[in-house]
All heavy atoms as an XYZ file, in Angstrom:
690
protein
N     165.063     -0.515     34.391
C     166.506     -0.401     34.554
C     167.144     -1.720     35.034
O     166.558     -2.443     35.793
C     166.618      0.645     35.719
C     165.228      0.934     36.201
C     164.261      0.155     35.250
N     168.317     -1.905     34.540
C     168.965     -3.230     34.812
C     169.801     -3.212     36.086
O     170.353     -4.237     36.482
N     170.004     -2.079     36.691
C     170.927     -1.988     37.877
C     170.392     -0.931     38.863
O     169.797      0.022     38.463
C     172.359     -1.639     37.397
C     172.382     -0.307     36.795
C     173.383     -1.827     38.512
N     170.592     -1.209     40.109
C     170.339     -0.290     41.225
C     171.412      0.716     41.205
O     172.596      0.385     41.215
C     170.264     -1.070     42.554
C     170.224     -0.179     43.771
C     169.108      0.576     44.005
C     171.279     -0.049     44.642
C     169.019      1.330     45.170
C     171.278      0.686     45.710
C     170.116      1.443     46.026
N     171.166      1.999     41.040
C     172.174      2.965     40.894
C     171.736      4.377     41.539
O     170.611      4.728     41.517
C     172.517      3.178     39.418
N     172.810      5.066     41.975
C     172.661      6.445     42.416
C     173.647      7.204     41.601
O     174.887      6.951     41.630
C     172.968      6.584     43.886
C     172.947      8.012     44.461
C     171.647      8.661     44.307
C     173.429      7.995     45.902
N     173.149      8.094     40.727
C     174.022      8.800     39.816
C     174.581     10.065     40.475
O     173.968     10.607     41.332
C     173.220      9.215     38.510
C     172.750      7.899     37.864
N     173.516      7.106     37.009
C     171.524      7.351     37.855
C     172.855      6.059     36.623
N     171.589      6.214     37.135
N     175.666     10.545     39.877
C     176.239     11.821     40.327
C     175.259     12.926     40.052
O     174.633     12.947     38.975
C     177.537     12.090     39.674
C     178.255     13.385     40.213
C     178.694     13.212     41.633
O     179.278     12.159     42.086
N     178.239     14.213     42.420
N     174.984     13.816     40.983
C     174.155     14.943     40.817
C     174.606     15.877     39.592
O     175.853     15.901     39.313
C     174.013     15.849     42.003
C     175.313     16.533     42.461
O     176.282     15.823     42.785
N     175.304     17.770     42.539
N     173.632     16.503     39.009
C     174.005     17.395     37.893
C     173.261     18.742     37.953
O     172.032     18.675     38.193
C     173.716     16.694     36.563
C     174.060     17.576     35.360
C     175.401     17.607     34.909
C     173.190     18.382     34.744
C     175.792     18.375     33.893
C     173.545     19.265     33.685
C     174.869     19.235     33.273
O     175.249     20.063     32.262
N     173.842     19.833     37.871
C     175.340     20.014     37.751
C     176.018     19.862     39.078
O     175.407     19.886     40.106
C     175.457     21.441     37.260
C     174.235     22.146     37.763
C     173.164     21.065     37.828
N     177.296     19.628     39.006
C     178.112     19.562     40.171
C     179.545     20.042     39.890
O     180.146     19.504     39.010
C     178.221     18.081     40.691
C     178.887     17.940     42.076
O     178.711     18.722     42.916
N     179.737     16.930     42.174
N     179.954     21.089     40.492
C     179.282     21.905     41.577
C     178.076     22.647     41.050
O     177.859     22.756     39.892
C     180.343     22.974     41.946
C     181.605     22.734     41.112
C     181.313     21.599     40.173
N     177.294     23.007     42.011
C     175.972     23.616     41.683
C     175.707     24.866     42.482
O     176.299     25.096     43.588
C     174.793     22.587     41.842
C     174.590     22.242     43.270
C     173.466     22.887     43.974
C     175.368     21.276     43.939
C     173.313     22.477     45.329
C     175.073     20.932     45.286
C     174.074     21.529     45.986
N     174.716     25.659     41.998
C     174.264     26.819     42.759
C     173.020     27.339     42.077
O     173.070     27.684     40.868
C     175.359     27.973     42.738
O     174.889     29.090     43.384
N     171.937     27.472     42.710
C     171.558     27.022     44.017
C     170.876     25.612     44.063
O     170.494     25.124     45.063
C     170.579     28.099     44.555
C     169.811     28.517     43.313
C     170.811     28.334     42.172
N     170.634     25.056     42.844
C     169.961     23.758     42.813
C     170.544     22.787     41.912
O     171.272     23.135     41.007
C     168.464     23.929     42.441
O     168.313     24.443     41.139
N     170.240     21.511     42.111
C     170.838     20.384     41.333
C     169.814     19.338     41.264
O     168.832     19.218     42.009
C     172.180     19.954     41.983
O     172.788     18.954     41.172
C     171.950     19.299     43.392
N     170.054     18.371     40.377
C     169.183     17.174     40.176
C     169.951     15.884     40.559
O     171.127     15.766     40.339
C     168.747     17.009     38.779
O     167.894     18.065     38.425
N     169.298     14.998     41.246
C     169.854     13.722     41.662
C     168.872     12.648     40.986
O     167.773     12.705     41.095
C     169.794     13.603     43.196
C     170.225     12.116     43.559
C     170.670     14.584     43.859
N     169.643     11.734     40.291
C     168.846     10.639     39.545
C     169.256      9.360     40.205
O     170.438      9.084     40.549
C     169.190     10.701     38.149
C     168.370      9.679     37.283
C     168.630      9.847     35.841
O     168.313     10.862     35.258
O     169.238      8.962     35.285
N     168.304      8.439     40.388
C     168.525      7.117     40.859
C     167.635      6.123     40.171
O     166.590      6.499     39.589
C     168.409      7.061     42.376
C     166.982      7.256     42.974
C     166.188      6.224     43.174
C     166.632      8.551     43.216
C     164.923      6.459     43.686
C     165.368      8.755     43.828
C     164.534      7.748     43.980
N     168.067      4.846     40.106
C     167.255      3.763     39.487
C     167.135      2.593     40.374
O     168.036      2.235     41.169
C     167.878      3.437     38.145
O     169.219      2.940     38.294
N     165.982      2.046     40.319
C     165.636      0.845     41.153
C     165.300     -0.299     40.219
O     164.536     -0.105     39.233
C     164.404      1.162     42.002
C     164.511      2.341     42.995
C     163.148      2.599     43.618
C     165.656      2.135     43.982
N     165.777     -1.494     40.552
C     165.385     -2.675     39.739
C     164.118     -3.409     40.169
O     163.599     -4.216     39.478
C     166.564     -3.692     39.699
O     166.892     -4.037     41.127
C     167.817     -3.094     39.103
N     163.708     -3.012     41.403
C     162.472     -3.659     41.900
C     161.737     -2.719     42.877
O     162.451     -1.719     43.368
C     162.757     -4.974     42.601
C     163.673     -4.817     43.799
C     164.100     -6.205     44.460
O     164.107     -7.173     43.688
O     164.440     -6.196     45.612
N     160.560     -2.950     43.202
C     159.870     -2.140     44.140
C     160.623     -2.180     45.508
O     160.932     -3.222     46.018
C     158.438     -2.722     44.299
C     157.483     -1.868     45.257
C     156.097     -2.488     45.263
N     155.001     -1.967     45.959
C     154.911     -1.022     46.814
N     155.839     -0.250     47.078
N     153.773     -0.643     47.315
N     160.852     -0.990     46.050
C     161.642     -0.885     47.313
C     161.164      0.275     48.178
O     160.548      1.250     47.673
C     163.162     -0.638     46.973
O     163.656     -1.655     46.153
N     161.394      0.098     49.487
C     161.192      1.253     50.369
C     162.458      2.174     50.213
O     163.657      1.575     50.378
C     161.214      0.569     51.779
C     160.428      1.235     52.878
C     159.112      1.830     52.602
O     158.149      1.135     52.110
O     158.932      3.015     52.996
N     162.268      3.275     49.873
C     163.415      4.189     49.558
C     163.565      5.314     50.469
O     162.633      5.932     50.972
C     163.178      4.734     48.056
C     164.121      5.910     47.798
C     163.294      3.665     47.058
N     164.857      5.765     50.725
C     165.179      6.947     51.441
C     166.325      7.586     50.689
O     167.340      6.933     50.496
C     165.539      6.537     52.951
O     166.054      7.607     53.575
N     166.105      8.888     50.382
C     167.246      9.653     49.770
C     167.431     10.956     50.621
O     166.590     11.766     50.596
C     166.858     10.018     48.264
C     167.897     10.873     47.591
C     169.267     10.120     47.500
C     167.437     11.176     46.167
N     168.558     10.984     51.334
C     168.810     12.016     52.331
C     170.078     12.723     52.034
O     171.080     12.111     51.649
C     168.764     11.443     53.692
C     167.492     10.758     54.080
C     169.104     12.510     54.749
C     167.394     10.091     55.350
N     170.069     14.083     52.148
C     171.225     14.896     52.004
C     171.778     15.139     53.365
O     170.994     15.549     54.334
C     170.857     16.233     51.318
C     172.117     17.117     51.240
C     170.298     16.011     49.940
N     173.160     15.021     53.562
C     173.774     15.249     54.829
C     174.886     16.307     54.659
O     175.542     16.416     53.684
C     174.426     14.071     55.359
C     173.516     12.900     55.673
C     173.180     11.971     54.765
C     172.920     12.833     56.910
C     172.291     10.919     55.021
C     172.036     11.763     57.214
C     171.771     10.885     56.210
O     170.872      9.856     56.556
N     175.085     17.051     55.774
C     176.270     18.000     55.805
C     177.567     17.102     56.023
O     177.413     15.931     56.383
C     176.095     18.981     57.003
O     176.274     18.339     58.276
N     178.691     17.711     55.958
C     179.940     16.936     56.207
C     180.038     16.601     57.717
O     180.825     15.550     57.997
C     181.218     17.742     55.828
C     181.374     18.014     54.363
C     181.288     19.044     56.546
N     179.319     17.161     58.553
C     179.263     16.760     59.907
C     178.296     15.641     60.269
O     178.088     15.205     61.396
C     178.999     17.960     60.846
C     180.033     19.069     60.749
C     179.546     20.259     61.590
C     181.396     18.604     61.164
N     177.469     15.179     59.223
C     176.591     14.156     59.399
C     175.144     14.535     59.727
O     174.331     13.736     59.971
N     174.962     15.839     59.779
C     173.621     16.369     60.075
C     172.734     16.228     58.880
O     173.093     16.601     57.743
C     173.741     17.837     60.493
C     172.463     18.426     61.013
C     172.607     19.864     61.507
N     173.021     20.714     60.373
C     172.326     21.696     59.931
N     171.168     22.017     60.505
N     172.726     22.413     58.921
N     171.515     15.759     59.112
C     170.514     15.602     57.983
C     170.062     17.059     57.572
O     169.581     17.769     58.357
C     169.242     14.734     58.445
C     168.377     14.497     57.366
C     167.199     13.553     57.725
O     167.377     12.580     58.412
O     166.079     13.861     57.305
N     170.137     17.206     56.228
C     169.840     18.583     55.685
C     168.447     18.477     54.946
O     167.656     19.450     55.099
C     170.885     19.012     54.710
C     172.255     19.086     55.369
C     170.550     20.266     53.976
C     172.367     20.116     56.446
N     168.245     17.435     54.181
C     166.988     17.396     53.495
C     166.688     15.916     53.148
O     167.564     15.116     52.970
C     167.098     18.076     52.144
N     165.329     15.565     53.157
C     164.862     14.258     52.766
C     164.258     14.382     51.383
O     163.186     14.957     51.253
C     163.868     13.734     53.849
C     163.589     12.302     53.619
O     163.665     11.773     52.460
N     163.105     11.600     54.686
N     164.911     13.905     50.389
C     164.419     14.120     48.983
C     163.462     13.061     48.490
O     162.755     13.346     47.627
C     165.667     14.241     48.111
C     166.735     15.264     48.378
C     167.817     15.180     47.313
C     166.119     16.608     48.384
N     163.540     11.862     49.018
C     162.561     10.753     48.642
C     162.435      9.910     49.778
O     163.417      9.562     50.536
C     163.192     10.039     47.423
N     161.163      9.450     50.051
C     160.853      8.613     51.147
C     159.728      7.758     50.840
O     158.716      8.206     50.295
C     160.734      9.430     52.452
C     160.443      8.620     53.669
N     161.401      8.023     54.327
C     159.279      8.342     54.288
C     160.880      7.331     55.297
N     159.642      7.514     55.409
N     159.745      6.470     51.245
C     158.605      5.594     51.056
C     158.730      4.652     49.956
O     159.755      4.525     49.279
N     157.658      3.867     49.660
C     157.734      2.819     48.551
C     157.811      3.488     47.136
O     157.139      4.469     46.840
C     156.403      2.134     48.741
C     155.556      2.974     49.460
C     156.359      3.935     50.288
N     158.693      2.914     46.356
C     158.870      3.321     44.926
C     158.876      2.057     44.099
O     159.558      1.101     44.414
C     160.196      4.080     44.761
C     160.204      5.483     45.326
N     160.036      5.782     46.604
C     160.330      6.660     44.615
C     160.037      7.107     46.814
N     160.246      7.634     45.579
N     158.265      2.125     42.899
C     158.207      1.029     41.941
C     159.627      1.020     41.247
O     160.337      2.046     41.302
C     157.159      1.212     40.960
C     155.768      1.162     41.550
C     155.373     -0.189     42.198
O     155.827     -1.235     41.606
O     154.675     -0.191     43.178
N     159.912     -0.110     40.579
C     161.175     -0.157     39.820
C     161.072      0.940     38.768
O     160.012      1.205     38.200
C     161.207     -1.528     39.112
N     162.164      1.542     38.423
C     162.163      2.604     37.424
C     163.303      3.648     37.744
O     164.124      3.470     38.657
N     163.300      4.714     36.953
C     164.347      5.732     37.087
C     163.621      6.984     37.669
O     162.557      7.400     37.120
C     164.931      6.065     35.743
C     165.960      7.210     35.836
C     165.667      4.815     35.134
N     164.186      7.617     38.599
C     163.670      8.745     39.241
C     164.673      9.930     39.203
O     165.894      9.769     39.347
C     163.291      8.436     40.770
C     162.256      7.424     40.843
C     162.574      6.092     40.817
C     160.899      7.734     40.955
C     161.582      5.037     40.960
C     159.940      6.823     41.020
C     160.230      5.511     41.013
O     159.265      4.521     41.138
N     164.158     11.114     39.130
C     164.982     12.328     39.172
C     164.309     13.295     40.185
O     163.140     13.653     40.081
C     165.128     13.041     37.853
C     166.015     14.199     37.936
C     166.214     14.891     36.602
N     167.078     13.976     35.752
C     166.858     13.726     34.475
N     165.829     14.208     33.826
N     167.696     12.867     33.794
N     165.101     13.796     41.200
C     164.586     14.705     42.142
C     165.470     15.966     42.193
O     166.687     15.891     41.894
C     164.480     14.104     43.578
C     163.447     12.962     43.668
C     165.897     13.555     44.053
N     164.916     17.034     42.549
C     165.596     18.304     42.543
C     165.939     18.645     44.003
O     165.110     18.420     44.946
C     164.649     19.458     42.016
C     165.367     20.668     41.608
C     165.196     20.875     40.151
N     165.933     22.060     39.636
C     167.116     21.957     39.038
N     167.715     20.717     38.882
N     167.794     22.993     38.671
N     167.132     19.169     44.273
C     167.569     19.570     45.608
C     167.805     21.118     45.478
O     168.693     21.542     44.728
C     168.852     18.861     45.974
C     169.427     19.352     47.224
C     168.674     19.454     48.381
C     170.800     19.680     47.328
C     169.267     19.917     49.594
C     171.380     20.121     48.482
C     170.587     20.221     49.648
N     167.038     21.859     46.276
C     167.226     23.328     46.308
C     168.010     23.730     47.552
O     167.573     23.494     48.646
C     165.862     23.942     46.264
C     165.960     25.477     46.188
O     167.084     26.075     46.351
O     164.914     26.118     46.039
N     169.199     24.254     47.438
C     170.112     24.600     48.478
C     170.176     26.078     48.653
O     171.167     26.605     49.138
C     171.408     23.960     48.229
N     169.144     26.778     48.303
C     169.169     28.320     48.382
C     169.482     28.823     49.719
O     170.240     29.816     49.920
C     167.772     28.835     47.926
O     167.446     28.398     46.580
C     167.770     30.398     48.012
N     169.095     28.110     50.777
C     169.287     28.635     52.164
C     170.478     28.013     52.863
O     170.690     28.263     54.065
C     168.029     28.352     53.025
C     166.798     29.118     52.549
O     166.968     30.227     51.950
O     165.693     28.657     52.707
N     171.314     27.270     52.130
C     172.467     26.632     52.674
C     173.719     27.338     52.336
O     173.893     27.957     51.309
C     172.490     25.160     52.223
C     171.388     24.258     52.619
C     171.520     22.872     51.959
C     171.364     24.099     54.111
N     174.790     27.262     53.168
C     176.071     27.810     52.839
C     176.833     26.953     51.879
O     176.574     25.697     51.731
C     176.844     27.791     54.209
C     176.158     26.746     55.009
C     174.738     26.632     54.555
N     177.848     27.552     51.152
C     178.677     26.840     50.267
C     179.395     25.713     51.037
O     179.660     25.896     52.229
C     179.759     27.775     49.638
O     179.104     28.705     48.863
N     179.647     24.579     50.331
C     180.379     23.560     50.985
C     180.163     22.158     50.317
O     179.460     22.039     49.300
N     180.627     21.151     51.012
C     180.527     19.778     50.548
C     179.324     19.154     51.248
O     179.204     19.301     52.416
C     181.744     19.000     50.850
C     183.024     19.559     50.258
C     181.631     17.499     50.462
C     183.104     19.505     48.699
N     178.470     18.424     50.551
C     177.402     17.736     51.040
C     177.373     16.304     50.524
O     177.973     16.061     49.438
C     176.057     18.380     50.717
C     175.930     19.811     51.333
C     176.400     20.928     50.698
C     175.298     19.937     52.620
C     176.354     22.110     51.334
C     175.219     21.201     53.200
C     175.788     22.285     52.622
O     175.660     23.487     53.194
N     176.744     15.388     51.245
C     176.701     13.984     50.831
C     175.211     13.639     50.698
O     174.398     14.175     51.426
C     177.349     13.033     51.838
C     178.793     13.256     51.973
C     179.362     14.226     52.830
C     179.695     12.661     51.106
C     180.741     14.388     52.972
C     181.098     12.834     51.136
C     181.560     13.747     52.084
N     174.920     12.756     49.728
C     173.561     12.276     49.641
C     173.586     10.741     49.601
O     174.469     10.160     49.016
C     172.736     12.887     48.447
C     173.431     12.749     47.115
C     172.904     11.882     46.122
C     174.441     13.607     46.762
C     173.480     11.791     44.897
C     174.972     13.553     45.503
C     174.561     12.570     44.574
O     175.054     12.504     43.320
N     172.697     10.157     50.358
C     172.640      8.671     50.523
C     171.263      8.117     50.071
O     170.249      8.532     50.623
C     172.954      8.287     51.952
C     172.965      6.675     52.075
C     173.250      6.275     53.538
N     172.203      6.663     54.381
C     172.212      6.697     55.658
N     173.314      6.395     56.275
N     171.196      6.987     56.364
N     171.324      7.155     49.214
C     170.155      6.439     48.786
C     170.170      5.067     49.427
O     171.108      4.343     49.339
C     170.227      6.234     47.259
C     169.031      5.365     46.728
C     167.671      5.967     46.851
C     169.331      4.999     45.241
N     169.141      4.820     50.173
C     168.898      3.510     50.704
C     167.632      2.837     50.187
O     166.602      3.460     50.172
C     168.744      3.568     52.308
O     169.915      4.222     52.857
C     168.639      2.192     52.957
N     167.792      1.659     49.650
C     166.588      0.907     49.162
C     166.739     -0.561     49.607
O     167.732     -1.191     49.248
C     166.600      0.956     47.610
N     165.867     -1.014     50.461
C     165.984     -2.275     51.012
C     167.200     -2.297     51.943
O     167.381     -1.462     52.776
N     168.125     -3.255     51.737
C     169.301     -3.420     52.573
C     170.532     -2.807     51.875
O     171.638     -3.096     52.336
C     169.551     -4.956     52.774
C     168.497     -5.485     53.685
O     167.971     -4.825     54.576
N     168.103     -6.785     53.364
N     170.344     -2.077     50.785
C     171.462     -1.501     50.079
C     171.544      0.047     50.172
O     170.494      0.704     50.130
C     171.405     -1.872     48.630
O     171.234     -3.361     48.531
C     172.593     -1.469     47.804
N     172.737      0.609     50.373
C     172.883      2.015     50.420
C     173.986      2.431     49.471
O     175.066      1.704     49.388
C     173.207      2.507     51.879
O     172.102      2.428     52.656
N     173.811      3.578     48.848
C     174.877      4.142     47.979
C     175.042      5.641     48.479
O     174.012      6.303     48.704
C     174.517      4.106     46.516
C     174.425      2.697     45.950
C     173.863      2.749     44.503
C     175.737      2.018     45.857
N     176.240      6.175     48.354
C     176.531      7.627     48.821
C     177.373      8.223     47.667
O     178.192      7.670     47.104
C     177.297      7.608     50.130
C     177.694      9.013     50.485
C     176.603      6.849     51.203
N     177.019      9.479     47.452
C     177.753     10.353     46.496
C     177.989     11.696     47.249
O     177.343     12.133     48.186
C     176.943     10.598     45.259
C     176.678      9.351     44.520
C     177.753      8.998     43.537
N     177.417      7.840     42.685
C     177.773      6.627     42.973
N     178.564      6.363     43.977
N     177.408      5.638     42.235
N     178.952     12.424     46.654
C     179.360     13.727     47.211
C     178.946     14.850     46.219
O     179.085     14.608     45.024
C     180.824     13.732     47.424
C     181.382     15.056     47.972
C     182.860     14.890     48.382
C     183.741     14.920     47.121
N     185.156     15.067     47.380
N     178.439     15.999     46.762
C     178.177     17.121     45.873
C     178.736     18.452     46.469
O     178.959     18.510     47.726
C     176.687     17.250     45.632
C     175.801     17.501     46.853
S     174.114     17.636     46.246
C     173.258     16.886     47.650
N     178.944     19.392     45.611
C     179.569     20.625     46.089
C     178.648     21.781     45.755
O     178.343     22.001     44.503
C     180.943     20.860     45.358
O     181.787     19.720     45.709
C     181.610     22.082     45.922
N     178.320     22.505     46.765
C     177.535     23.774     46.616
C     178.499     24.992     46.639
O     179.229     25.186     47.556
C     176.531     23.891     47.751
C     175.749     25.170     47.890
C     174.845     25.490     46.610
C     174.817     25.160     49.119
N     178.430     25.802     45.563
C     179.258     26.966     45.403
C     178.296     28.182     45.167
O     177.505     28.180     44.235
C     180.170     26.902     44.212
C     181.024     28.080     44.041
C     181.065     25.610     44.380
N     178.394     29.140     46.065
C     177.556     30.387     45.963
C     178.400     31.589     45.565
O     179.573     31.647     45.810
C     176.847     30.622     47.212
C     175.776     29.527     47.465
C     174.850     30.010     48.496
C     173.647     29.061     48.564
N     172.709     29.339     49.554
């Protein structure tokens, strides 16, 4: 991949699960965390060292209420955030 990126989840809005795709241009320590609108950590989707490449992870929100959630990808000193909507 030519660029560090965090893509919009698909589908969005979703019920009860969605996929999140991200790409890394170099080997990095990665953290991909889902947060509630109040900033509470909901799920840790990816953690630890990842090689350069494209990754897709599934987020299952079966036990969560409908609403807006945020997911943040941190790799090295860079972070990207996107918003997703859960509709039940």
